[in-house]
C-alpha positions as CSV (number, residue, x, y, z in Angstrom):
1,M,77.4,85.9,17.3
2,N,76.5,89.9,17.7
3,K,78.7,91.9,20.1
4,A,77.1,93.6,23.0
5,G,75.4,96.8,22.2
6,T,75.4,96.6,18.8
7,H,72.5,97.2,16.8
8,F,71.1,96.7,13.1
9,N,69.0,99.2,12.6
10,R,69.3,101.9,10.2
11,K,69.6,105.7,10.3
12,I,66.2,107.1,10.1
13,E,65.8,111.0,9.3
14,Y,62.8,112.5,10.7
15,D,62.3,116.6,11.4
16,G,65.5,117.3,10.5
17,Y,66.9,115.0,12.6
18,K,69.2,111.9,12.3
19,F,68.1,108.9,14.6
20,D,70.1,106.1,15.4
21,S,67.1,103.8,15.3
22,Q,63.1,103.5,15.4
23,K,63.1,103.0,19.1
24,E,65.0,106.5,19.2
25,L,62.6,108.0,16.9
26,N,59.3,106.1,18.6
27,F,60.8,107.7,21.9
28,Y,61.1,111.3,20.2
29,L,57.5,110.9,18.6
30,T,56.0,110.2,22.2
31,F,58.2,111.6,24.9
32,V,60.6,114.6,23.4
33,K,59.0,116.6,20.4
34,E,56.1,117.7,22.4
35,C,57.6,118.3,26.0
36,P,57.5,121.7,27.2
37,Y,61.5,121.8,27.5
38,R,64.2,122.6,25.3
39,F,66.4,119.8,23.6
40,D,69.2,118.7,21.7
41,I,69.4,115.2,19.7
42,Q,72.6,113.7,19.2
43,R,74.7,115.9,21.1
44,S,78.3,115.2,21.9
45,F,80.5,115.6,24.7
46,T,84.2,115.4,25.1
47,V,84.8,113.2,28.2
48,L,88.6,113.0,28.0
49,D,90.9,115.2,26.0
50,S,93.3,113.9,24.0
51,C,96.8,113.9,25.7
52,A,100.1,112.8,24.6
53,I,102.5,111.0,26.9
54,G,106.3,110.8,25.9
55,G,106.1,109.9,22.2
56,L,102.2,108.5,22.3
57,K,99.3,110.5,21.4
58,Y,96.1,109.2,23.2
59,R,92.8,110.6,21.0
60,R,90.2,112.3,22.7
61,T,87.3,110.1,23.7
62,D,83.6,111.7,23.0
63,Y,80.0,110.4,24.4
64,K,77.0,111.2,22.3
65,A,73.9,111.2,24.2
66,D,70.6,110.3,22.0
67,F,68.7,112.9,23.9
68,V,69.5,115.9,26.1
69,I,66.9,117.8,28.0
70,Y,67.3,121.4,29.3
71,N,65.8,123.4,32.1
72,E,64.3,127.1,31.2
73,D,68.3,128.6,32.5
74,N,70.0,126.4,29.6
75,S,71.2,123.9,32.4
76,I,71.1,120.1,31.7
77,R,67.9,118.6,33.3
78,H,68.4,115.2,31.3
79,V,70.9,113.3,29.6
80,I,69.1,110.2,28.4
81,D,70.6,107.0,26.5
82,I,67.8,104.9,24.8
83,K,68.8,101.0,25.2
84,N,66.8,98.1,24.7
85,G,67.8,96.9,28.4
86,Y,69.9,97.0,31.1
87,T,71.7,93.9,30.8
88,P,75.7,93.4,29.9
89,Y,74.0,92.4,26.5
90,A,72.1,95.6,25.8
91,I,75.0,97.6,27.1
92,D,78.8,96.9,26.2
93,P,81.4,97.9,28.5
94,K,82.7,100.6,26.6
95,S,79.3,102.5,26.9
96,R,79.3,101.6,30.7
97,L,82.9,103.2,30.8
98,K,81.8,106.4,28.9
99,F,78.6,106.6,31.2
100,K,80.9,106.8,34.2
101,M,83.5,109.4,32.3
102,F,80.5,111.8,31.6
103,G,79.3,111.8,35.3
104,A,82.7,112.3,36.6
105,K,83.4,115.1,34.1
106,T,80.1,116.9,34.4
107,G,78.5,116.0,37.8
108,I,75.7,114.7,35.9
109,P,74.6,111.3,35.7
110,I,73.1,109.4,32.2
111,E,69.7,108.3,32.5
112,V,70.0,104.9,31.0
113,V,66.2,104.9,29.2
114,V,64.0,101.6,28.2
115,P,61.0,102.9,26.1
116,R,57.7,101.6,26.3
117,K,54.5,102.5,24.5
118,H,53.4,104.8,26.9
119,D,56.2,105.4,29.7
120,F,59.6,104.4,29.7
121,R,61.8,102.8,32.2
122,L,64.9,104.5,34.1
123,Q,67.9,103.2,35.1
124,V,71.4,104.9,36.4
125,L,74.5,103.0,36.2
126,G,77.6,102.5,37.7
127,L,76.4,104.3,41.4
128,T,78.1,102.5,44.6
129,T,74.6,102.8,45.9
130,K,71.6,100.9,44.7
131,F,69.1,102.8,42.4
132,E,65.9,101.5,41.8
133,E,64.5,101.4,38.4
134,R,62.0,103.9,37.9
135,V,58.8,104.2,35.5
136,F,57.8,107.8,34.0
137,S,55.6,109.3,30.8
138,N,57.5,112.7,31.3
139,F,60.5,115.0,32.0
140,D,59.0,116.6,35.5
141,Y,61.3,114.9,37.2
142,T,65.5,115.4,38.0
143,V,67.8,112.6,38.1
144,M,69.4,114.7,41.1
145,D,66.3,114.3,43.6
146,L,65.8,110.6,42.3
147,I,69.6,110.0,43.7
148,G,69.3,112.4,46.5
149,G,72.2,114.5,45.0
Protein backbone atom coordinates (compact mmCIF):
# COMPACT_ATOMS: atom_id res chain seq x y z
CA MET A 1 0.00 0.00 0.00
CA ASN A 2 1.31 3.46 -0.89
CA LYS A 3 1.86 6.03 1.83
CA ALA A 4 -0.15 9.24 1.74
CA GLY A 5 1.49 11.98 -0.25
CA THR A 6 3.96 9.72 -2.02
CA HIS A 7 4.26 9.56 -5.75
CA PHE A 8 6.23 7.41 -8.07
CA ASN A 9 6.79 9.92 -10.83
CA ARG A 10 10.22 10.35 -12.26
CA LYS A 11 11.82 13.78 -12.16
CA ILE A 12 11.59 15.67 -15.44
CA GLU A 13 14.04 18.29 -16.66
CA TYR A 14 12.69 21.04 -18.90
CA ASP A 15 13.86 24.62 -19.60
CA GLY A 16 16.74 24.02 -17.16
CA TYR A 17 14.36 23.25 -14.27
CA LYS A 18 13.80 19.93 -12.51
CA PHE A 19 10.16 19.07 -11.89
CA ASP A 20 9.04 16.39 -9.43
CA SER A 21 6.25 15.21 -11.74
CA GLN A 22 4.56 15.58 -15.10
CA LYS A 23 1.73 17.38 -13.27
CA GLU A 24 4.19 20.07 -12.08
CA LEU A 25 5.66 20.42 -15.58
CA ASN A 26 2.18 20.78 -17.10
CA PHE A 27 1.31 23.46 -14.52
CA TYR A 28 4.53 25.29 -15.42
CA LEU A 29 3.79 25.12 -19.15
CA THR A 30 0.15 26.14 -18.82
CA PHE A 31 0.22 28.79 -16.09
CA VAL A 32 3.72 29.78 -14.95
CA LYS A 33 6.05 29.96 -17.95
CA GLU A 34 4.26 32.85 -19.70
CA CYS A 35 2.91 34.63 -16.63
CA PRO A 36 3.94 38.29 -16.28
CA TYR A 37 5.53 37.73 -12.86
CA ARG A 38 9.04 36.60 -11.91
CA PHE A 39 9.04 33.10 -10.45
CA ASP A 40 11.20 30.43 -8.80
CA ILE A 41 10.78 26.69 -9.07
CA GLN A 42 11.61 24.29 -6.21
CA ARG A 43 12.69 27.10 -3.85
CA SER A 44 13.63 25.90 -0.38
CA PHE A 45 12.71 27.75 2.83
CA THR A 46 13.85 26.97 6.38
CA VAL A 47 10.76 26.71 8.57
CA LEU A 48 12.54 25.64 11.77
CA ASP A 49 16.20 26.28 12.52
CA SER A 50 18.40 23.57 13.97
CA CYS A 51 18.74 23.71 17.72
CA ALA A 52 20.19 21.86 20.68
CA ILE A 53 18.50 20.94 23.93
CA GLY A 54 20.98 19.66 26.44
CA GLY A 55 23.18 17.25 24.52
CA LEU A 56 20.55 16.58 21.83
CA LYS A 57 20.74 18.29 18.47
CA TYR A 58 17.74 18.73 16.24
CA ARG A 59 18.07 19.12 12.47
CA ARG A 60 16.54 22.11 10.80
CA THR A 61 13.29 21.61 8.92
CA ASP A 62 12.93 22.91 5.38
CA TYR A 63 9.94 23.32 3.11
CA LYS A 64 10.44 23.21 -0.66
CA ALA A 65 7.80 25.15 -2.60
CA ASP A 66 6.94 23.87 -6.05
CA PHE A 67 6.51 27.43 -7.35
CA VAL A 68 7.03 30.90 -5.88
CA ILE A 69 5.58 33.85 -7.79
CA TYR A 70 6.83 37.37 -6.99
CA ASN A 71 5.38 40.87 -7.18
CA GLU A 72 7.22 43.60 -9.08
CA ASP A 73 8.87 44.73 -5.81
CA ASN A 74 10.22 41.14 -5.33
CA SER A 75 7.89 40.42 -2.40
CA ILE A 76 6.25 37.01 -2.52
CA ARG A 77 2.87 36.96 -4.26
CA HIS A 78 2.17 33.19 -4.26
CA VAL A 79 3.73 30.09 -2.69
CA ILE A 80 2.29 27.11 -4.54
CA ASP A 81 2.34 23.42 -3.72
CA ILE A 82 0.98 21.14 -6.45
CA LYS A 83 -1.14 18.20 -5.27
CA ASN A 84 -3.61 15.68 -6.71
CA GLY A 85 -6.30 16.63 -4.20
CA TYR A 86 -6.91 17.82 -0.65
CA THR A 87 -7.54 14.47 1.06
CA PRO A 88 -5.22 12.93 3.66
CA TYR A 89 -4.17 10.45 0.96
CA ALA A 90 -3.05 13.28 -1.35
CA ILE A 91 -1.40 15.38 1.39
CA ASP A 92 0.44 13.58 4.18
CA PRO A 93 0.46 14.93 7.78
CA LYS A 94 4.13 15.96 7.52
CA SER A 95 3.33 18.24 4.55
CA ARG A 96 0.31 19.72 6.32
CA LEU A 97 2.51 20.50 9.34
CA LYS A 98 5.15 22.15 7.13
CA PHE A 99 2.42 24.28 5.51
CA LYS A 100 1.42 25.56 8.97
CA MET A 101 5.04 26.10 10.05
CA PHE A 102 5.77 28.05 6.85
CA GLY A 103 2.70 30.25 7.38
CA ALA A 104 3.57 30.86 11.03
CA LYS A 105 7.16 31.83 10.20
CA THR A 106 6.54 33.96 7.09
CA GLY A 107 2.96 35.20 7.44
CA ILE A 108 2.33 33.82 3.94
CA PRO A 109 -0.15 30.96 3.49
CA ILE A 110 0.74 28.15 1.12
CA GLU A 111 -1.66 27.75 -1.77
CA VAL A 112 -2.40 24.08 -2.33
CA VAL A 113 -3.17 23.82 -6.04
CA VAL A 114 -4.82 21.01 -7.98
CA PRO A 115 -4.15 21.73 -11.67
CA ARG A 116 -6.65 21.00 -14.41
CA LYS A 117 -6.35 21.49 -18.15
CA HIS A 118 -7.45 25.15 -18.39
CA ASP A 119 -7.57 26.26 -14.75
CA PHE A 120 -6.56 25.23 -11.26
CA ARG A 121 -8.34 24.61 -7.98
CA LEU A 122 -6.92 26.43 -4.97
CA GLN A 123 -7.26 25.71 -1.28
CA VAL A 124 -5.53 27.07 1.83
CA LEU A 125 -5.30 24.37 4.50
CA GLY A 126 -5.00 24.64 8.26
CA LEU A 127 -6.95 27.86 8.76
CA THR A 128 -9.28 28.19 11.76
CA THR A 129 -12.00 29.67 9.54
CA LYS A 130 -13.44 27.87 6.54
CA PHE A 131 -11.79 28.68 3.24
CA GLU A 132 -13.91 27.79 0.25
CA GLU A 133 -12.02 26.28 -2.67
CA ARG A 134 -11.51 28.74 -5.52
CA VAL A 135 -10.78 28.24 -9.22
CA PHE A 136 -8.32 30.41 -11.18
CA SER A 137 -6.63 30.45 -14.58
CA ASN A 138 -3.90 33.02 -13.76
CA PHE A 139 -2.08 34.65 -10.83
CA ASP A 140 -3.91 37.99 -10.87
CA TYR A 141 -5.16 37.56 -7.30
CA THR A 142 -3.52 37.49 -3.90
CA VAL A 143 -4.30 34.85 -1.33
CA MET A 144 -4.33 37.52 1.38
CA ASP A 145 -7.25 39.23 -0.39
CA LEU A 146 -9.03 35.86 -0.52
CA ILE A 147 -8.63 35.15 3.19
CA GLY A 148 -9.36 38.72 4.23
CA GLY A 149 -5.85 39.53 5.45
